[in-house]
C-alpha positions in Angstrom: 25.2 26.3 -12.8 26.1 26.3 -9.1 25.9 22.3 -8.9 28.7 22.8 -12.2 30.7 24.9 -10.4 30.4 23.1 -7.0 31.5 19.8 -9.2 34.5 21.8 -10.9 35.4 23.0 -7.5 35.5 19.5 -5.8 38.0 18.0 -9.4 40.2 21.0 -8.7 40.3 20.0 -4.6 40.8 16.1 -5.4 43.6 17.1 -8.4 45.5 19.2 -5.4 45.1 16.3 -3.2 46.1 13.5 -5.4 49.2 15.6 -6.0 50.0 16.7 -2.7 50.0 12.7 -1.7 51.9 11.3 -4.6 54.6 14.6 -3.6 54.7 13.2 -0.1 55.4 9.8 -1.3 57.9 10.7 -3.5 59.8 12.9 -0.6 59.4 9.7 1.8 62.0 7.8 -1.0 65.4 7.8 -0.8 67.2 8.8 -3.7 69.3 5.1 -3.5 69.1 3.4 -6.2 68.3 -0.1 -7.1 71.5 -2.2 -8.8 71.4 -5.1 -11.0 69.2 -6.1 -14.1 65.5 -4.8 -14.4 62.4 -5.5 -16.9 59.2 -4.0 -17.5 56.1 -5.7 -16.4 53.9 -7.3 -19.6 51.2 -6.2 -18.1 51.3 -3.7 -15.4 54.2 -1.4 -17.1 56.0 -1.1 -14.3 59.4 -1.5 -13.7 60.6 -4.6 -12.0 63.9 -4.5 -10.7 66.1 -8.0 -9.4 66.1 -9.4 -6.4 68.6 -11.6 -4.6 67.6 -15.2 -4.8 67.9 -16.7 -1.2 70.2 -19.3 -0.1 69.7 -22.6 2.1 72.7 -22.5 4.4 73.4 -23.6 7.9 74.2 -21.1 10.9 76.1 -21.4 13.6 73.7 -23.2 16.1 73.1 -26.0 13.4 70.3 -25.7 12.0 69.3 -25.3 8.3 67.6 -22.1 6.8 65.2 -22.4 3.9 66.1 -18.7 2.9 68.3 -16.5 5.0 66.9 -13.6 3.2 63.7 -15.1 4.2 62.9 -12.9 7.0 60.9 -9.5 8.0 63.6 -7.7 8.1 63.5 -4.3 6.7 67.3 -4.0 5.9 69.9 -6.1 5.0 73.3 -6.7 4.7 75.1 -9.6 3.1 78.8 -10.5 3.0 81.1 -13.1 2.1 84.5 -14.2 4.2 86.4 -17.0 5.8 87.5 -17.6 9.0 91.3 -18.1 8.5 91.6 -15.0 6.2 94.8 -12.9 7.8 94.0 -9.8 6.2 91.0 -8.4 4.7 88.2 -10.4 6.6 89.4 -9.5 10.3 89.2 -6.2 8.9 85.7 -6.2 6.9 84.4 -8.1 9.8 85.2 -5.3 12.2 83.6 -2.8 10.2 80.1 -5.2 10.2 80.7 -4.9 14.2 80.4 -1.5 14.0 77.3 -1.5 12.3 75.9 -4.0 14.0 76.0 -1.8 17.3 75.4 1.4 15.4 72.0 0.3 14.4 71.4 -2.6 17.1 67.7 -0.9 17.7 66.8 -1.4 14.4 65.8 -3.7 11.9 68.7 -4.7 10.4 70.1 -7.9 9.8 73.5 -8.8 8.9 74.5 -12.5 7.3 77.9 -13.3 6.8 78.4 -16.3 4.7 81.8 -18.5 4.7 83.3 -19.4 1.1 85.4 -22.0 2.9 82.8 -24.8 4.1 85.1 -27.9 4.5 87.2 -25.9 7.2 84.4 -23.6 8.4 81.7 -26.3 10.0 79.0 -24.3 12.4 80.9 -25.2 15.2 84.1 -23.4 13.5 82.2 -19.9 13.0 80.3 -20.2 16.6 83.9 -20.3 17.8 85.0 -18.1 15.3 81.6 -15.3 16.3 83.1 -15.8 20.4 86.7 -15.6 20.1 86.1 -12.2 18.4 83.0 -11.2 20.6 80.9 -10.5 17.4 77.6 -11.3 19.4 75.1 -8.9 18.1 71.7 -10.6 17.8 71.1 -9.3 14.1 74.1 -10.6 12.6 74.3 -14.5 11.7 77.3 -16.5 10.3 76.7 -19.4 7.7 78.3 -22.4 6.2 76.5 -25.3 3.6 77.3 -26.8 0.6 80.1 -24.9 -2.2 77.4 -24.8 -4.5 75.1 -23.3 -2.4 77.3 -20.9 -1.1 79.0 -19.8 -4.7 75.9 -19.2 -6.5 74.6 -17.1 -3.7 77.5 -15.0 -3.9 77.2 -15.0 -7.9 73.0 -14.2 -7.3 74.4 -11.4 -5.0 76.6 -10.4 -8.4 80.3 -10.8 -6.1 83.0 -12.6 -7.6 83.7 -15.6 -4.9 85.4 -18.9 -6.0 87.9 -21.8 -5.1 91.7 -20.9 -6.1 92.8 -23.0 -9.1 95.6 -24.8 -5.9 93.9 -26.4 -3.6 96.7 -25.2 -1.2 95.5 -21.8 -1.4 92.9 -19.7 -0.2 89.5 -19.1 -1.9 88.9 -15.7 -3.5 86.3 -12.9 -2.1 85.6 -9.3 -3.0 85.7 -7.3 0.2 82.4 -5.7 -0.4 79.8 -5.8 1.8 76.2 -5.4 0.2 72.7 -3.8 1.2 69.7 -4.7 0.2 66.1 -3.9 0.7 63.2 -6.1 2.3 62.7 -7.1 -0.8 65.8 -8.3 -1.6 66.8 -5.8 -4.2 70.2 -4.5 -4.2 70.5 -1.0 -2.7 74.3 -0.1 -2.6 77.6 -2.1 -2.8 80.7 -0.8 -0.4 84.3 -1.2 0.2 85.1 -2.7 3.5 88.4 -1.6 3.2 87.6 2.2 2.2 86.6 4.7 5.3 84.7 6.8 2.9 82.3 3.4 1.6 82.2 2.6 5.2 80.9 6.3 5.9 78.1 5.9 3.2 77.0 2.6 4.3 76.1 4.3 7.3 74.0 7.0 6.0 72.6 4.5 2.9 70.9 2.9 5.8 69.7 5.1 7.1 68.3 6.6 4.1 66.6 2.8 3.3 65.5 3.2 7.3 63.5 6.3 6.5 62.4 5.2 2.9 60.4 2.2 4.7 59.2 4.3 8.2 
């Protein structure tokens, strides 16, 4: 009888220990959503969230990177711009400059991709970075083939495309994308909205805490 009682007590203890661990794990998660489509695993029945596919692009140093998202960075930011943009892009990249400085001591990687690759060669991008003093080590600029760039924008669920008239500038959204280490989309932020830029700072901190 005593043996049964001890076994029962151990079972109750194990149950509460498991519950406490599960609660701790749940509390360590942020409340950031997973955006994009998802499906249920055939065998595991787990929810499998959408991941942004990578892209093979040329960085500002003239080096091809097979997959710009294939890094050890725990938090990633992606945006699309072009250096000749007179209005939206300078404002957006100034916001990114602030984020790069704010989180320079964290594992954050910022990827800015030009949608005007015919003009924005890697040499132009390097000049663009230097002229605007975008010198953060955690921030990279990329160019490449039009197909690869626009396919990547589509993979990020953003609109970016060439204008119908060749004399007009390419078109893109002023949106910054927040990704986690596994390239799940965790947030979209309008770089022209002060409230969104404040929110992305908060959400980056939540994501850092989630993975710590």
